[in-house]
N, C-alpha and C positions, 0 to 999 in steps of 0.2 A: 780423700788424700789427704795424706798422713802430714800431719801440724809441726813443722821443725821450729820448736822453739828459740834455738840459736838465731834463725833468719827473721826473726819477729821483730819489728820496733818497739822499743818501750814506749807505751802510752798511759801513763798515771794516770788523768782522766778518765779514759776509757776504761781499765780494772777498776777503779773506785766505782766508776756508776754498776759496773757488770755485777760487783761484788755486792753494791746496794739493791739492785734489780733481784738477784739470785735470793736475797733475804726477806723482800717483799713482795715472792711471786704468791707465798703461800703464809698469812703472816700472823704472828702468835702472838695477840694481844698483849701477851708478857712479855717480849722482848722488844717489839719495835718503839724505837724512842720516838716522841712526838719531832715533826719534819723541823721544828723550829730550834730543839734542842741540840745544836749542831755542837759537838765538842772543839776545843781548840785544838787538836790534834789535826780534826778533819778540815777546820778555818785552815791551818798551817799548810794541809797537805795540800788543798786547792790552791792558795796563793802559791806554793810552791812550783807546783803543775802549769800555772798559767806562764808562769815565766822562762821554765825550763822547757814545754813543748816548741814555742817558737824560736828559742835559743837552738836548739836541735835541729830543727829545720833549716834555719839560715846558715849556722857550722855545715850541715849536711850538702846545702846547695854550692858552698864555697869549698868543699871538699879540704875544711880545716886549715885552710892556709888563711894567716892574714893577709888582707889586701889581695885575694886573688880575685874575688868578683871583682873588684876594680880594674885589674890586668886584662881579663877574658872579656870585660865588655869593650875595652879599648882596642883588643884586638881582634876582635869577633866582626861582626855585620852592625855598622851603625843602625839605627832606630832614626826615623826622618820625623821631623815633626807632622802631628795631622793637619789633613786640610790638602797636603800639597799633590798636585800634581801629578801621575808617571808621565816620562816623557819616551820612556825605551828602557830596553835590559839590557844586561852585561852577557856579550857573545863570547868573549876571549880578553885574557887576561895573561901577561907573558913579564915577569919580575916585578919589580917595587913598585906598590899602585897604590894609591891612596885616595878613598871615596869620603867628603865632608857634608855629612849631612849638618847642616846648623853648626853646634858645638860639638858633633860629637864625629870622631874620625875614626876610621876601620880601613880593613885590607877589602876590599868587596870579591864576592867569587862569581862565578857564572853563575847565570838564574837570575843577580841580586838584581831589584829593580831601582831605573834614577828618576829622581824627581826634580820638578822645577826647584832652582836654586841651588840643587847640589855643585860643589866644587869639587874636580877630578885633576890631579896631580900624578905623575908619571917619572920615575928615574929616567937616569941617561940612557939605559940600554932598554927598558921598558917600553909595554905600549897596552892599552886597552880597547878594544872592540866593543861599540854599542849597535845594536838595531831598535832604530826609533818608531813611538807606534805608529805616526806618519807615512813610515813608510824608508827613509834613507837609512844609511848604513854611515859611521865614520869611525874611523882610528885614532887616536892622540899618543902620541908619541915624542922623544928627542926633549925631555925631560919640562912636557907641556904641563901647562896651566891652564883649565879652562872652568867657567860656570856655563850652566843652563839656566837663561835668564827667564824665558817665558816660553808656554807651549800656545799657539794658536789651532784651531781646527786647519789651516791651512798653511803652517809653517813652525819651526823651532829653530831656537834663537840659541846662538851658544857664542858668550864672550871668549875670545882667545887672548889671554895673558902675556905668554911666552909657547916655543915649542913648536910643532907642528901637526895640524889637522889633515886627514887624508878622507872626503866624503864620495859617497856613492849616492845621488838621487837621482838617477836611471832604472832604479830595480822595478821591474816588471810587479803593479798594484799598487805604486808609491803614490800616496793620495795629496801629501802634501811637501812642500821644499824647505829649504834648510839657509839660515841666514848667519853668516861668523860676521861678527860684530868686532871692530877695533876701535880705537880712539881717532885714527885716519881715514878711517873707511868702512863701507860695509861688504861682504861678500853675500851674493844674494844667486841661489843654483836650482833650477829642478830641472831634470832631464841632463843630469852634465854630473861628470867625475871629476873631481879634482883635487889638488891641495894647496893649503895654505900655511904659512908661518909667521909668526909676531915675535918680538922683542920686546917687553916695557909695555906690554898693552898697544903697539904699532902693528899692524900688518904690513909685513917686507914684502914676501915673496911669493906668489900663486903661479902655480902650471894646471893646465886644463888639458886632461887625456881622451875625455870624450865631451860632445855635447858645447854649448855656448855659456858662459858663467858672468854675471853681470858685476861689476865693481863700481861701488858707489862713493865718491868723495865726500866727504863731511867738510873739506875745507875750501873746494874749490870746484869750478866748472871742468874737471877731468874725468868724469864719468864716461866708462868706457866699457866693453862687453866684448871677452876676449873668446874665443873660438878654439877648437880641438887642435893640438899639439901645438899651444903658445902658451908663452909665458908672459908674466908683467912682473918688472920690477915697484913696488906701490912707492918708494922711497924716491924716484924718481919719474913714475910714471912715464918709462918707458916700454914696450912691448917686442917682444922677438918669439921667431920659430923655439922651440923645443920644449923640455918639458922639466921639472927638479922633482925632489923629494921620491925618485923612484924605490928606497925602500917601503916608504908609506906607503906607496902604491901596491907593494909587493902586498904586504901585510894587508891591505883594503882587501886583497883578491881571495884571502884565504877566510875572508867569513861572509863574503859576497856570493851570491848564485844567480847568475852564471857570471864568473869571475870577472873583476871589471877591467874592461882593454885597455893596456896599457902599449901607448907608439912608441918605437925607437927617438930616440932625441936628435936623430936626423931625418926625420920624416920629410917623404918629398912633398906630400901634399899639405904642408905643414901652414895652415893660416891664420890671420890675424884681422879680427874686425874693423874694419876703416874707422871704426870711433878712434883706435888708440892713436893718439897727438904723434907718435913718430912717423905715421903713413900717413899724414894727411897730404893733398894737394899742394906744393911748393909754389905754386905760382899765385895760390889761391886767399894766405893768411893776411895779406894787407889789406886786400879789395874789401875782403869778410869783415876786418878791423873798421871800416871807412861805413860799411853798410851798419855795423852793429853800433857804430857810435851815432850815427843818422837816427836809428830806428830808437835808440836809446831817450834821444831828444824829439822825439815824436815825429819826425822830419821823413815819414813814407815816401812823399814823392822824391827827395831827394835819394834813398833809399832804391829806389824806384831805376831814376836815373843811372846810378852806377852800376848796378847789375843788368840794365839794357845797353848801356856803353859798353861795358868795360868787361862781364861777365857771360857774354853770349859765347857759349861753346866750352865752357868749363863746365865740368863733370861732380865737381867737390862737394858733395853732401851738405857739407856747411853753408855753403852758399846758395845753394837748392833752398836749405830749408828758412833762410834768411829773406830769399825771395819769396818763399809763400808770407811770410810774416810780414814782408810789407805791404805785397797784394791784399792781406786780408786787412791791416790797418789802414787802408786806402780804400777798403769795401771792393775792392775788383774781384769779387766772391770766385768765378769760374778760372780766373787766373793763378788766386792763391791754388784750388784744389790742387791744379796741374804743377805746378810747383811743388808741392807736399808731395804727389805720388812720384814726380821724378826724382825725389830727396830718397822715398823710402824703397824705390826700387834699384837705386844708386848705391846703398848702402844694407846694413844690416842691425840689429841691435838695437838699442835704449833710441836711436834718430829715428831709425825707420820705424818704429812702434810708435814715436809721437807724431810723426808724418803721416803713418796712416789714421792715427785719432783723429788729428784735427783735418784731414781732410774728409773723413767719413760728416765730423760735425758740423764741416762747411754746408756741405750736401743735404744733411738731415734740417739745420735751425736757417740756414742763409738762403738756401736753394731750393728747399721745399722738394726734396729729389729723396725720398728714402729708400726707392729703389736702388738710388745710385748708393748711398749710405750702407744700405745693408751688404752690397758689393763688396765694399771695400773691410766693412769689419769681417766678412766671412775670408778676406785675403788673410786679415791681422793675424784669427784664431787659427788659421791652417797654417801659417809661419811660426806666428808665435803661440803654443796651445798653454805655455808658461808663464807669459810673457812678464814682466814688470808691470804694465798697464794693463792688466787684464781683468782688475775690475772694472775699470772705464768702458771697455771693450765688451764686456758681458752687459754691462746696465744700460749701453747705446744699441746695444745691436738687439738686446732685448725690444726695446724702446721701439726704435723704427720699423720690427717685425709688425706690432702690435699696429703702428700707423699702416700696415701695408694688409691688416686684417689677418696676418700668417700668426692666428694665437696660439696655437701649438707651438710653433716655432717660438715665438716670444717667450711661454709658460718654460719651454726647456731650457733658452739661456737664462731668465730669470732664477730658476731652480739651481742651475748651476752656480750661478753668484752666492746664491744663501749657503750654499755647500761648503763653497770655496771660501767665502768670506763672510759669514755669518754675523761678525762686527764690522762693515766694511761702512764707509761715509754715505754709500745709499743704499743699506741695507731698509732704513724703514720704508722710504719709497717705492722699493720692489715689493716689499713685504704688501704695502697698502697695493700699488699697482698690481702684481699678481695675485690679489685677495679679489680686485674688482674682475681681472679676465676668469677666473675660474668661476666669477658667481654667475656673471652676467652674458658670457660670452662662451664657455664651455660647459655651462648646468653641472659647477661639481663643487655645491654648497659644503660637503663636509670639508675639501680640504680647504675653500675660500676659510671658513673659520679658523682652519690652524692657524694661519695667517693674520688674521683681525687679533684672535687671543696674541701673537707675538708681540702686536702694535700695542696689547693693549699692558703687556710688560715693560713696554721702554718709556722713555722719557721723550716724549713727544710734545708737539704744540698742540693749540685747542681744534685748529683746522685740519690735522692727521685726525684726532681722534673722531671727530662729527666724521668726515669720511668712511673712518671705519667702522662708526655707528651705524652707517647708509647701506654699507655690505651685512652686517650683521642683520639687516632688518629685512633686505631683499631674501636673505635667507630663514628669514624668520626666529632670528635670533636676539633680536636687538630689543629696544626699551617699547613700550606699547605706545601705537602713533597716535594714540588722542592723548597720553602726556603732552 
C-alpha cells in the first residue's frame, strides 16, 4: 500500500528514533557518537517532543475547540461511579430526560444501564421507559423526579419525589417486585400493573389496572390492598372504582410484551379490597374500637365478652381479627384459629395474609397440628404467591413440612425462601435447617456444605456456628473429631 505522507500524524519522537536506528544498524566507528554525549540540540528536541505529542493528542480529542471536551461530556452519557449495581436498562426515551450518576448528568439513550442511586428527571411532556433486571418494567413521566434507592434479589426500590410512575410487575418471567417509596407511604407490588403520582415526596394518587397492590402507610394504621380497576387517594385514604393516569398506562403498554391490560374507567367488575377504610362495615366501628381498647389494656375476657354479646352475625374482617386476638390472648387456641380463618375468608389483602399466618402459627406451635398448619400455609401460597408476608409463610411452611417428615417439600420451600429473600430475617435459620435436612435426611452433603459455608460467611452466634460444624462433621468436612 502506498504511504500517503499527508495523512500521517507527526511523531517527532518516532521519527528521531527511526533516524537514530538507521544510523546505528551498521555502525561506523568513525561516525557514531558515544550514547552519553547528547548534543544540546537533541536534548531540546526530546523535551519539545515530550510536550508537543500529548498536547497534539489532547487537541485532537477536543477537536480544537476550547472547552469542547467539557461540553461533550456533559451532553453525552454520564459514567457511574464504580461498584454500583446495575438495576436495569433504558428501553424508551421521549423528550427531555436527564439521568444523574452522582455529580454527572447527561441525556440517556436507549440501551444505557441504570444503576443504584441514579436519579432520573423528565420534562413536562417527556417520558422514559426502563426494564428492570428483576423483571418489572416502568415508565416515568409528567415532570417526574425519581431515584433508584437500592436493589435486592427480590425487589427494586424507587423513591418518587414528583411526577407519575406506571409499572408492570406482572410480566412473564419477572422474578422480583417493585416498591415505590414516598414520605407518607410505600407501594409494594408483584404481579400487578399500576400507576402512582407524587408531589413534594408525598404519594398522592394511585390506580390499579391489573392484579392487587399493597399500600403501606408510614403514618398510621391505614395499610390497604387495592384491587384491579380501583384507585386510592392517599391524601385522604379513600378508595373508589376507576383508574387514573391513562396516558402513563398507554406509554407503559408500548414497552411491555404482552401489552399491559388497561380497563375502562367505568369497568363493571371494579372491585376494591375490603381493607379500604371507606368500605368497612358501618355497624362495626364502635364495637371494634371497644374490643381494641380492651385488648390494649390486656383485658382479653372483656374483649371476648363484647364479641360474644354484640359481635355475633357480623362478618366484618376487623371484628373477626380482633376476635382471634382476644381468644389467643386468653389461650383459647381452637377458637382463635376459627376466628382467624373466618377473617381470612371474609377479606383479601394484608388482613387475610395476617389471619392465615396467625392461624397456621397457632396450629403448629400451640395445638401441635403440623398437618393443619401445612394446609393453611398451602392456602396462603395459593392465594398470595407474592404476598407481603411471603417470607414468613415460606419459613413456617418449611418448618411444618419438616415436622411431618416431608423433607423434599421442606427443602423446596426453604430454597424458595433463600432465592427470594437471601438476606431475610430468617436466612441464617433457613440455611442451618436446610443443611441438616440435606445432610441427614436426603443424603446430599455437597448441597448441605453450600449452606454450611454460607453460614460461615455470616455474622452468627456461637450456637449456630456449633450446629453448622456438626453438619460439616457429618459430611466429613469438619474439624478432626479428636480435637
